[in-house]
N, C-alpha and C positions, 0 to 999 in steps of 0.2 A: 705439426705437433700441438696438442691439445695444451690450452693455458692450465695454470694451477686452478683457477677459479672452475672452469670446466670440468677437471678432473674431481674436484670437491662435490660439483653438483652430481656428477655421474656416481660418485661413491653414495652420496646420500639418497638417491633414487634407488640405487640397488639395495641399500638397507631398507628402504620403505617397501620395496617391491619383495622382499625376502621376510617381512614381518609377519604375514599371516601364515607362514610355513613353518616357523621357528617355534619350538617349545622347550619348556625344561627337560634338561637331560636325565634328571632323576629327583628323587624325593627331597634329596639333602643339597640341592643347588635350585637356582632358578636363573632366567634370561631377563635381561634388562636392556633397555632403550637409553643409550648415553647421549645427551645433548649439551648444548652451551646455552648459558644465558649471563648476559653481561661480564663476560671472559671467565665465568665459573662452570664447574662441570655438574651436571644434576642427571638423575635416572627416573625413570618409570618402570615398573614391571611388565614385561612384555606380554604376559597373560592377560593384563588389562588393555591392552592397547590393540584397537582394531585395525587401523591403517595409518600411514603417513603421507599426507598430501600437500600439494604446494597451497599458497595462500589463495583462497577463492575471493569471488565478490562476495561483499558483505551489504546487509541491510541494517540500518541503523534501529535500536530499539531504545526509547527513552524511559527514564524512571529505573534505571538499574544500575548495579554497581559499576564504576568506571572501568573497571578491569574488562569489561565487555566490550569487544571490538564489534559485535553485530551478529546478526544471524545469516547463516550460508544455506544452500540446497546442495545436498550431499544425496545424490540419486533418488531425488524425491522426498527425502526426508529433510526436517528443519533442524539443522545444526547450529547451537549457540557456540560462538568463537570467541574464546576469552586469553587475554594476554598473560602467560605466566609470569612475566617480568613485574608486570603491575601488582598481581597477587603476592609477590614476594619482597614488593617495595625495593625492586633494583631498576637501574636506568634502562629505559626502553631504546633499544639499538635502531629500530625503526625497520622496514620492510626491504630485505636486500634479496639479490638473486639466491641465497642460501636459506632464507627464511622458510620454515616448515610448519606445518599445523598436525600435532598428534592427535588421532581421534581415539577417544576412549571408548572401551565397550560398555554394554548395559542399556539398561531402561533411561536412565538419566544421562543420555549421550552429551558429550561436549568435546569441542576440539581447542586443545592447548597450543597457543603460538609460541614458538621457540627460535633462538637466533639460528642455530642450526643443529642437525643430527650429526653426531660424530660416529656411532658405530652400535653395534648389537654385542653385549658381552655376556658370559654366564658367572656367575658367582656361588660360592657356597654360601647355604644358607647361615652358617655360623659368622661369616666374615663380617656382619654387619656391628659396628659400634655405636654407642650413643653419641648423639651429635651435641655436644655440650657447648660449642662456640660457634654455632651457625649464626650467620649474619641476618640483620634485620629483626624488627621486633616480633618475638613471639615465633621466630622462624623455626626453632628446634621442635615446638609442637606440630608443626607441618610436614616433618619429614618422619621415616621410619627408620632413619640411622645413617651412617657414613660408612662408605668404603673407602679404606685407605689406600691411596697408589703406592707403586714402587718409589725408589729414589728418584727424585725429580718430577714426579707425576703427582698432580694436584688430586685431592680427594674428591670423591663423588658423592653427593647427597642424595639418598632416595626419597623421592617425594611421595606423600600421601594425598590422592586427588580428593577424597571425601573430607580430610581436614582441611585442605587447601581452600575448597567451596564453602565449607560450612560457615555459616554466620555471613555470607556474602551475596548468596543465591537462595531463594526459597527452596525449590527443588528443580533439578533439570530434568525434563520429562514431562508429559502431560497425564492426567488421570483420564482414564477410560470413560467414556459416556459423556465427557464435557461439552464436546461439539453439538450432540442431539440437545442437551439443555439450553445452550447458547442459541441455537436456532430456534428453539421455543420462545425464548425471549424476544427475539428479534419479530416472531410472528405475533407475539403478545401485543408489541408496540404497535405493529401495523393494526391490530384491531382495535387498540385504544385510541383511534382516531377522533377527533373533535366531533360534535353532533350535526354541526353544520356541515354538509357535503359540498367540498370545495372542488373545482376544476383544477386540474394539474397540467401544467403546459410547459414544454421546452421551448424558451425563445433562442433566437439566432438571427444573425445579420446576413442580408444579401443585397450589395449595392447601398450601403450606408442606410438600408431599412429594415426594421425590426419586424420578423416574422415570428410564429410560432406553430407547433404542432402539438396535439393532444400527447402528454407524457406515455400514455399506454400503447401509442403506436411507435414508439422509439425503443427499440430493443437493447440497443447500447450505442456509445459514441466513442469513435476511435479518431486518431489521427490519419489524415489522407498520407498514405506511405510515399516515399520519394520515387518508387518505381511502380508504374501502374500498367499492367500488359495491355496492349494496343489490341483491339479487335476491328474487323470489317464493319464500318460504321456509317450507314446511310445518314442517319440523324446526327445532329450535333451535339443532342442531349448525352449520348453515349460516351462515356469517358475510357471505358476499358473494364478490365476485371482485375481484382486483387484476391490474395488468399486470406481467408479468415477462418482460423483453426482448421488448416488442411483442407477447407473447401473454397470453391470460387465463387466470389461475391461480384456480380454485375453492379458497375458504378454508374449512376445519373447525374448530371449536372442540374440542379434546382435553377439555377440561374438560365440555363437554356429552357427548361420547362415553363418558367414563367414569362420568357420572351426578354430576359435582360441580357446585356451585351456581357462576355467573358472578360475577365480581368485577371492577368498573370501576376500582376504585382504582389497580391496577397496569397499567392500559392501557398507558401510556407505555414500560414495559418490555418489553412483549411481543414475542415472537420468532415467525417462522415457519420451520418445517422443511418444505423443499421434498422430498417424497417419491415416488418413482416408482410408479405403480400401473397395471398393464396396459401399454397403449399409452399413458397420460395423465400427469399429474402433479396431484397435489394439495398444498394448503399447509396444514400442520396447526399451528394456533396454541397456543403453550405460554406460560406466565407468564414464564418465564426460562431461558435456557441456563446450565448451570453449567460442565462441563469436559468434555474428552475423556479417556477412561479406556482402558488397555489392561490386561486383567486376565487371570489364569490360569484355565483353563476350571474348575479345581476349587474357585474360589471362588463360582461360580453354582451354584445348588441349585433343583430343581423346586419351584414354588410349593405350598405345601400345598393340598390339596382343598377346604379352606374358602374359599379365594381364589379359586376358579376356577368358583364356581357362580352369584353373584347379578349383578345388571346392573351393567356397568361393571369391576367386578373380574373377571369372565371374560376380561378381555383381558389380564390379568397372567399371564405364562407362567411365571417363573421370578425368583429372588431373588438378587441379589449381595451378598455379605457382604464388608464391608471394615472396617479397622482393628480387627482381632479381634472383628467381629461388632457393633461400635458404631454402625457406618454401614451400613444397609439401602437397598438401590436396588431397586425394583420394575421388572423388565425386562417391556416390551410386547412381545407379539407382533403384527409387522405383518399376518400372516395373519388372526390373529382381529380384530384391530383394524379392518381396512379389508374384511371380508367382510360387514359390517353392511348390510342393505337401505339405510340412510341414504345410507352412501358410494357403494354402487352407484347409486342415484338421482342423487346429487351429478354422477358421472362420465357418466352418461348423458344429463345434462342440461347440464353445462358442460365436459365433457372429451371423453371418447371419440367421442360422436357430435355435440356441438355445436360443437367448435372443432378443425376440423382440423390449424390451424397448431400448437395445442398437442400434438398427437400427432407431429408433424413435429419439434418442440422437444425431445421424449423421445428421438428417435433422433440427433438432431445436437447433443446437449447439450454442456456444455463438454468440451475436452480435458484441462484440467488444473484441479486443485482446491487451494486454498491457506488456510492459517489465517491470518487477518487479526488482527494486535495492533496496540497503540498505544505510542508513544512520543512525550512531549510534544507531545500534540495532533497528530501526525502517524501515519497508517496504514501499516504495513509488513506483508509478506508472506512466508510461508515455506510450501515444499510440504507438504502434508498427510502424505505419505509418510515425511516426515523427522521428524515429531512422534509420540514414544513416548506422550506423555501431557500433560495440561495441569492441573497442580496449583494448589491455593492456597497462598500462602506460610505456613510454620508461624509459631506464636507466637515460636519462637526460631531463629535460625540460629548453629550453632555456629562461632565464629570459631577460625582457627588460626593460632598464631605463627608468624611468619616465610613467610606464605602469598605467593603472588604476589599485588601490587596489584589485579589484575583479578579475583581470587576473594574473593567477600564472605564465604564460609565454606562448610559442608557442612550438608546435611540428611540424616535418616533416611528415605529411601522404600521402605517395606516391607523393612527389614532391609538395604537397601544404601546405601552411603555416595556420596552425590551431590554434587559440587561446585557452587556456585551462583554465577554471574556476573552482574553488575548490567549489563544490556544498554545502558542509559543511558549508563554511563560508556564502555562501548566504542565508542559512536556520538558520543561527545563532545556530548552534549545535557544539558541543564539539568535537575537532578533535580526531581521533582513531590512532591507532599505524597500521602501514602498515604491515599487514600479508600477502600480497601476492595475496590476493584475489581483489585488488582495479582494476577499469575499468574505462575506459573513454568513455561515452556515446557521439557519434558525432550526433549533431543536425543541422539540416537546419533552421535557423533564420532570418527573414527578408532579404532574398535574399543570406545571407553569411553562413557560417559554423562554429560552435564553439563547442567545447568538454568540458564535465562536468563531473569531476572526482567525483566517488562514491566510497563507501565502497566495494561494491560487486554488481554482477548482479545474481540473484537467478534462475529467471524463465520466462517463456513466460506464461501468465495467459489469459485465455479465459473465458468471463463472459457473462451471459445473460443481456439484457439491463435494466431488473427491478432490477438488483443487483447495477446499477451504479446510486448514489443518489446525490443530490445537498449537496454540504458542508454547514454547518453553517457559516453565514457572521459574521466574528469576527473581522476583521481588514481589512483595504483596502490592505495591502500588501499581507494578505493572500488570499483574494477574487481573487486578481491578478493572483496568482501562483497556489492556490489550489482552485479549486472552486467545485469539485467533488469528491466523494468517493466511492470505491467499498465495498458495505457491505454485507459480508458472512455471514448471521446470524447463518446458521447451523454449521459453522465452527469456530464460535466467533473470526471472523478475519475482520479488517477492514483496507483498504488501501488508504491512501490520493493519489489522480490523479494529476500530475503536468502538467499544461498547458505549451506546450514548446513555443508557442507563445508570452507567458509573462514572460518567465524566466529572460529576460532582458529588462529594460525599454528602451524607446526611446532613451535615452542619451546614454546608454551602447550600444544599437544596432547600434547606428551611430558609436562609437568609433571601435566596432567589426568589421564594415563593411570595415574599412581601413585596417583590416588585411587580407581581402579578396579581394583587388583589384589586377588587372593582374600583377602590377609592384611587388608584393609580394609573388606571387606564385612560388616562386622558392626554391629550397631546402635549408634548415636551417643547417648550421653545429652546432652541439652540443658542448658546451666548453669542 
C-alpha cells in the first residue's frame, strides 16, 4: 500500500502532467495552480504556467538578488530558478520530495520554487477580493487579490509574477542579437594583442619534468575518463579509445612515446590533450597540465644536439628558459612527435580510415575556446584570446597602502608590476582554503594588465557556437560581467562566461592603469 507521501507525490505529478491541457472554462472564470509556501496557500494563473517540474540541477550565478537559486537547463533553454519564499520574505522550507518548480510562460521565462503543489482549481473572475492583510512588507502590492476559502479552509493569495520580480531582476530573458555583438567583442580582444609577437605554450608534467606544446596545436584539454575502451594494441603507447562528443578519440600515452615508464599512482589526475593530426584527432595523455604561458621568442633556444639523438629525446626541439634560467621547459615538436610509425598506425586504425565521423569532427570542431576556472566549486569560463598567461601565485603578494579594496596587491611578473584582484570578492562568493590549486589569470584590460586570483584552472574547453547562449538578464552587475553561458545539455553542464572587458568598471580600470605606467614597470621586492 502506498505511503501518504507517495500518494502526495503522485497527486502533484498528476497535476503537473495536466497543466498544459487545462484552460479556463469560460470568459468569466479562470484556472489557477494552487501551492503551499511556509504553510500558507498561494496561486498562479494557469494561463501563465508552462509546466511544473521537479527541482533540477542548478548553476550558481553571482551578483544577483539572493532569491535566485541558480540557472538550470530546460530542454536546451537556460532557465533562472527563483525561490518564491525568499521573494515573499517567508521561511524557506528547504528542498523535500514534494518541492516543485513552476515554470512560467513568456520570453522572460522563470521557474518559481514552491514547497508543494496542491491542486488545480477554477474560480469566478469576481471571486477575487482585495488583500489588505497580506503578510510580509509590501506583500499586498505583489498579489492580484485574495480568494477566501470555505469554512475551515485558508484563503488563497493570487500572486502577480511581474510585480514579484520587479525591482529584483533587471529582465528575465535575453535581447536578440546580443550573442553576435559579444562574439565580436571577443574577436576584438584577440585582435588587440600587444605589438610584440609572443609564443603561446601549454605546459604540463611528465614524470616530474615540465614539458610544453605550442598552444595552437592543442584543440582542448579534458580529464582522462575513468573508463577507456581497450583495443588490440601491439604498442604500449596505445591506451584505447574514448568518446568525445559522440565520436571516438584514440588515446596515446605521451610517457610511452617519450620512452618513460608508466605510473599508475597519478592516474586520477591525468589530462587528455586533444591534438589535431592530419584529417583526424588524437588524445595525448599527460600526467597533469600546469599553465598557459606566453613568452618572448628570445627565451626559447634550440635544444642541444645531445637531446635530439636518443629515443624519446628526439622529440624535444627546443628549451624555454624562465625565471632567469632556473625553470627549464622542454618544448616538444608535434611534427616529430606524431611522425612515428606508432601514431601513424593509431590514426590508420582508429582515426583517418577507421572513423569517418572523427574526420568530420576535425573540420566542424568548436567555434570558440574558453579557459575554465573555478570559484567556490563553480566553473566559469573566459575566452582564451583574452588570457595572456596563467601563473601560480607567488609566495608573497606585495600589499600597497591606501590601495582600492578590490586590489589584493601587486606581483612582479618578469619585471612588470601587475595588480592582483581576488575574483572571489568581486563575485561575492565565500573564500575557500588555499589547497595549492589557486592560479592567477593574467588578462589585458583597457590597455593595462591585471591578474585575477581564482581557486583553480581546470581545462581548455572548445564548444560549438550553438552551445553558447545569452544569459538571463538578472541584474545590471551580472549583465556586465556574465552575459553568456555555455549550455552543454547532453552533459548536464552549464558554465557562466565572464566578459573580460567588463571585469572592472571604468573607475577601477582607471586605477589599474596607474599600475601599468612606464615608471611603475620596475621589479617589486616582496617584503
